[in-house]
N, C-alpha and C positions, 0 to 999 in steps of 0.2 A: 365437907368431903373434898379430898384432894387426890386425883383430879375431880372435877365436878361431875354431877350425875349424867348418865347416858340419856341422850334424846334418841329414842328408838322409834322411827316412823316408817311408814310405807308410802311409796310414791303417790302423790296427789292428796295425802293427808293434810289437814289444816292443823297447824301446831300453835298452841297457846303457851307462852312462857311468861310467867309473872315474875319479874325481877325486883326484889326488895334490896334497896341500897342501905345497908347498915354501916357504911363507911363514913368517914368524916369529910369526904369530897365527892364530887360528881362522878357519874359512872355511865358507860354505855357498853353493851355487849353486841358484838358482831358475829355473824353466822357464816364462817369462812367457807365459801364454795356454794352456799345455798343461793340460787339465782334471784330469788325474790321477784318472780315474774310479774311485770307491770306494777310493781309495788316497792319502789325504793324507799318509801316511807318507813319500812321496817328493817332497813339495812344495818342500822346501829353504828354508824360512823359520824364524825363531826359534821360532815357536809350534808347529812340527811336527817339527823335527829337532834333535838334539844336533849341535853343530858338529864339523866335521872338524878335528882338532887338528893343529898343526904337525908335520911329519915323518910323517904318516900318510895313508892313503887310504881312500876309501869308494866303493862302487859303487851308484849310483842305478839302479833297474830300474823302468821305467814303460812303459805302453802308450799309444800315440797313438790311443786308442779313439774311433772314430766322429768323427774330426776331420780336416780338411784345412786348409791355409792357411799363413800367414806369421807367424812368432813369433820370439822371441829368448830367450837365457839370459844371466844375469849374476850376480855376487856379491850376496847379499842382506843381509849384516851388516857391521858394522865400517866403514861408509862406503867400502867397497872399490870400489864401482861407479865412483866418480869417477876411479879409476886405470885402468879398463879391465876386462878379464876377461869381456867380453861377446862374444857371437857369434850367428850366425843359425840359425834352425830352419826347415826346410821340411817340411811334411807334405803329400805328394802324393796325388792321387786314385789309386785302383786303376784298372787299364786298362779294366775293364768299366764304369766310371762315366764318363759323358760330361762334359767340361769345357765351359762355356758360351762358349767362344771358340776359334778355330783354334789349333792347337799353335804356339807361338812358335818362332822360329828358335833362340833361346837364352834362358836366364834369368840374371839378375844379382842378387846380393844387394848392397844399398846401405844400409849402416849409417851414419847421420848423427847426430852428437851434439856438444854443447858440451864443451869441454876446458879443464882448468886445468893450468897448468904447475907449480903448487905441489904438493909431496908430499901425498898424501891424508891422511897422519897429521896433518900440520900443519893442513890444512883441517878435519879432524875436530875438532881442538882449538878452532879458531877459531869454528866455528859454535855451539859451546857457551858462548861468551863474549858477554856482552851488548854489549861495545864493538866486537867485530870480526866478529860473525856476518853483517853485511851484505856483507862482503868476498866471500862466496860467491855473491852475486846476479848478478854479471857475469863470465862466463868469459873466458878468454884467446883462444880460437879456436873455430871450428866445423870439425870434421873429417868427411871422407867416407872411410869404411873405414880410419880411422886415419891418413889423410893430410891435410896442411894445405891451406889455400886456394891456388889457382893463383897462382904468381908472387909469393907473399908470402915475404919474406926468411927468416922463421923456419921455413918449410915444408921438410921433408926429402924430399918427393915430392908428386906430385899424382895424384888418382884419374882414370883414363881408361878408357872402355869403347869397344871397337871394334865397329862395326856395318857391315853391307853394305846398300847402297842398295836400297830396295824391300822389305826384310825388316822383320818386326815382332818386338819383343823384350819380354819381361816383366821389369820391375824390381820387386823386392821391397824396399820402402823401410821402414826402421824408425828411429824416433827413440830412440836409445840414450843420449841425454843425461840430464842431471840437473836442469836448471833451465829451459831455453828451448824453447818451441815454435818451429817454423820453417815458412816457406812455400817449397815446392820447385817449380822450373820449369826448362824446358830451352829454350834460345834457338831461336826459329823452329819449335818443335815443339809439337804438342798431346800431351796425355797422356789416356789412357782408363782410368778407374778401374774395376777388375773384382773386387777382393776386399779384405777387411779382417779380419784376426785370426780367420780360420776361416769367414767368410761370403762367399759370392759376392754382389756388389751389383748392383743395376740399373746398367748401364753408362752412365756419363756422360763426356762429353768436356770436359776442363778446360784452361785456360791455366796454372793453378798449383794446388797442393794444400797445405793446411795440415796439418801432422803434429805432434801434441802429444806431450809426454814420455810414453814407454812405448808409443806406438801403432805399428802396422804396417799397411802397405797394399801391394797389388799394382797396378801400372799397366802398360798396354801402350803402347809407343812405336814408331811406324813411321818408319823412316829414309826419309822422302819428300822430303828437301831436296837441294840441290846437294851434291856430294861435297866436304865441307870439315870443319872442326872447329867445334864449337858449345859454348858455356858451359852447364854444369849448375850451378844456383845454389840454395842454401838460406839464406834470410835469416831472422834471428830475428824473432819476433813480439813486440809490446809493447816494442820497443827501437828507437831511432832512431840509425842509423849516420851518421857524418860522414866527411869526407875524410881524417881522420888515419890514420896507419898502424895505430895500435892498434885503431881502430874497424873498419878494413877486414878485420882478422883475423876479425871476426864475420860475414863473408860466406863461407859454405862454398862453395867453387868447385871443380868438376871439369870434365872434358872428355868430350863425346860425339864420338868420332873415327870418321869414315867410312873404310873400309878403303883406298880409293884416293885419299884426300885428300892434296893437295899444298899445301893452304892452312892456315896456322895460324889459331888462333882470333883473332877481331878484333871490334872494335866495342864499344859499351857493353854492360854486363851487361843481360840482359833485365829489364825493369821488372816489378814485381809490385804487389799491393795495398798500400795504406798499412798499415804494421805495427800501427797503432793502430785500424784499421777493424774493430771487433768485429762490426758488422753483416754485413760481407762473410763473416767466418769463421762466424758463426752460420747465415747463409743457406746457406753451403756444407755445413755439418754437417747441416742439415735436408734437404738434397738427396741425402744419402748414404742410400740405402734398400736393403732386402733384396730380392733377386731371388727371388720366390715360386715361380717355375715351374721353376727348375733344381734338380737334385740337388746334393749336396755330397759328404759321406762315404758317403751311401747313395743309391740310385737314386730314391727317392721325393722329391718336391719339398721344398725347404726350408720352403715355406709351409704344409706339412701341419700344422705345429705353430705356431699363431699366437696372438696376444694380443688378438684382436678382441672376445672375449667371456669373458675370464677373470674369476674372482672372487678379489679380493685377500684374502689371509689375514693379512698383516702390512704395516705401513708403518714405515720408519725415516726420520727427518728428521735429517740429519747436517750440522752446521755446522763447517766447517773454518776455523780462525783461529789467531792467535798468542796466547800467554799468557806469564806469568812466574810461576815457582814457586820460592819461596825465593831470589829474586834471579837465577834462571837463565832464559834465554830458552827457551821450549818452544813446540811446535805442539800444538794441542788439537783434539779432536772433541767438540762439546757441552761444552767446558771440561774435558775429561778428556784427559790426556796419557798415552799408553800407556807402562807401565813393564815392560820385559822381565824376566820371572822367570828364575831360574837353571835351573829345570826346564821343558822345553817343555810347552806346554799339552796337546798330544796324548798325551804320556806320562802326565801327571798324570790326564788324563781316562780313559785306558785302565786304569791300574793302581789309582788311588785315588779315582776320581770327582771329580778336581780338588781334593780336600781339601788345604788347606795351600798351594795354588798360586794358585787363582782362585776367585772367587765368581760364580756364574752369574747373569746378568741384573741385576747391580747398575748396569750402564752405562745412562744415560738415552737412550733411542732416540727420544723425542719432545720433549725439552726441553733447555735449556742450563743447566748448573749455575751457581750464583751466582759461584763463584770457581774459578779453575783449580787442578787438583789431579792428582796421579798416580793411576793405576788400572790394574789388569790387566783390560782390557776384553774380556769374552766374553759374547756374547748368543746366545740360542736362535733358531735358524731352524727353522720347522716343516717337517718332512720332507714333500716333495711338496706344499708349499703355495706360493702365489705371493706373493713379497715385492716390495713397492714401496720403492725407496730414492730419497730426494730428497737430492742433494748440494748444499748451500748454501755458496758460497764467500764468506766474510766478509773475505777478503784483497783487497788492491788490485792483485794480480798473478794471472796464470793459475795454474790448478791442474789436475791430472788424477787420476782415481781408478781403481783396478784391483781386481778381485775374483778371487782364485784359485778354481779348482774349477768355474767356470761361465762361460758367455757370458751377458751380459745384453742385454735389449732396450732400446735407447735410445729412449724414447718422447717425451721433451719437453725443451725448453730454455726458460727464462724469465728475466725481469728482476725484481729486487727480491726480496721475500719470497714464498715458495710458500704457497698455500692450496689446500684441496681443490677449489676451483672451477677451478684450473689444469688439472685432468684433462680439462676440455672442450677444451683446446688440444692434447692429446696426439695423436701419430700412432700409432694402434693398428692401422692397416691393414698397413703394411710397414716397421716400424721395423727398423733394422739390428741384428744381434746381434754383439756384440764383448765384449772383456774390459777395455778401458781407454777411459774417456770423459773429455773435457775439461769443465771448469767455469770459466766466464768470471768475471772480477772482479765482485763484487757481485751475481752471478746464481746461478741454480740449474739443475741438470740432473736429470732423473728417469729411472729405469730400472726395468724389471720383471725379476725373476729367478725361475725355477722351481727350487725347492730339491730336486732329485731326486738329489743326489750327497752321501751321508752323509760326514761328516768334520769336521775343524777347519780353517776356511778364512780366509785373511788378506784383509782389506779395508783398503786403504792408499792414501795419496797416492803417486803415482809420482815426485813431486819429491823428490829424495834428502834434502835438508835437512829438509823437512816430515816425511818418513817417519822419518828417524833421530831427530828430536826429538819423536816421539810421535804423529804424525797417522796412526793406524791402530787397528784393532780386529779381533777374530776372531768369526766366525759359526760356532757349533757346530750342525751339522745331524745330528740323532741319529735312527737307525732302531732301534726296540727289537726288531726281528725278529732272533733269534739266528742265522739262516741266514748263514753266512760269505760266501755269494754276494752279500749286501747290502753288505758292506764288507770289505776285505782285513784279514787278521790282520797283526800286525807282521812285517816282513821278518826273515829269519834273521840278517842282519847288523846288526840294530838297534843303534844306538849308545845307551848309557846315560849320563846325566849328572845333575847336580843332586841331588835327594833319592834318586835311584836309582843313583848313581855306583858304589856298592859292591855292587850287585846282580850276581849271577852269571848269571842267565838271566831272561827275561821270564816273567810268569805265563801259563798256558795259555789263559785266556779273560778277556774284559773283565768289570769289576765292574758292578753295576747302575747304571742311569742316575742322575746326581745330580739333586737337586731345586733349584729356584730358591732362591738365597740361601746355597747351600753356600759 
């Protein structure tokens, strides 16, 4: 299936996913936005799991604990996401919890992303080469649910959704691409934003919506036009199309089809904002706020837990940029490019306090190293402390950042360099809570995170080349309470690899906490 099958769960459900690896190389699947409460063992990234080897299978078991909303899954290692392997996740409200809008007639999953026709292994090799790494910057097409643009000669099909006049539908839209943000719109129709990555938003009516790499939204669309067919369009941001056939493939185009329509789609594509109009995008991002009065996974209002008067415990200032190490192109955070060890961090942390695998808190969280270098970047997050993260994009293209294990409060966007005085501009009244946030070229984005979820958590660029070439780190949130209710023990089917590959069984309990500098 392309995209992969829907995981349709209800909050607090326990989900079992048995992944069979029929490829010729190792595989991991990560569950983008699922917080894996107390259970980073199931997160599915290189720092928490040994890979599923070819010809074998492994069962993930996780709970959608106190979450609702729209999410995705995808392969997290070996550059495999560029070839697909992604799919939608819905986490629904329990029936006893009110949803802040009338029940829609139906729900549709709409996974939109850039696509490369070149084999992912070839692309994986090219991005590591100084001469050819830029070939990955412009994809060959934008797909909707795996289908190419409408009426493009290379397309094997087109995506179409059938609606009935007068009815309202929920579209769960996700950017499953690897490079490009896009602007989404529907010809002659308004869209009403209602949810993003587990948070109900204050409802705003839009002509179009910017969706950045790794992000998910829910919008309501009412079929209130004449019974006909209408274009659905996803145009790339920060890229100017022209009339050539090659460029037109970078307009993702599908169809909104009215059930009794006898009229084929016609007319020019609906126009959207200038793709280089950053101010439009920033202003829209600032207008996406948290609905403080509605419940989500629980009946109490989302706004019961707010950031209007929190005391910050830590601040990380993270510069994402390019670097070169020993002649090889790399992406760096504060001039450190993450180097994946053979032993997952979580195993090393549990069994040997990280010894021989990583050194805690060697990564610079407030400064940029003089020269780019490799590092196994693991930093301490203070359990139940408030962490402020400032993402600074030193690149000349869009970026987006994701944190596993948490939703963060998006409190600020700014231009140029961040200073503590920028906190005066933060929205601390109703900032939206989500797990992926965009960072504009040459600008910064600030978020708050309440570190109440012990574990080893991945903080990464969602842009695949940046991530693959080192733009990531891990936050170790440690709770020294030995009560296992604080954090799950390793699963019985735990895979062992690296320094533990020859081990027959896991140790029964964790070792003492490592000290900084181990």
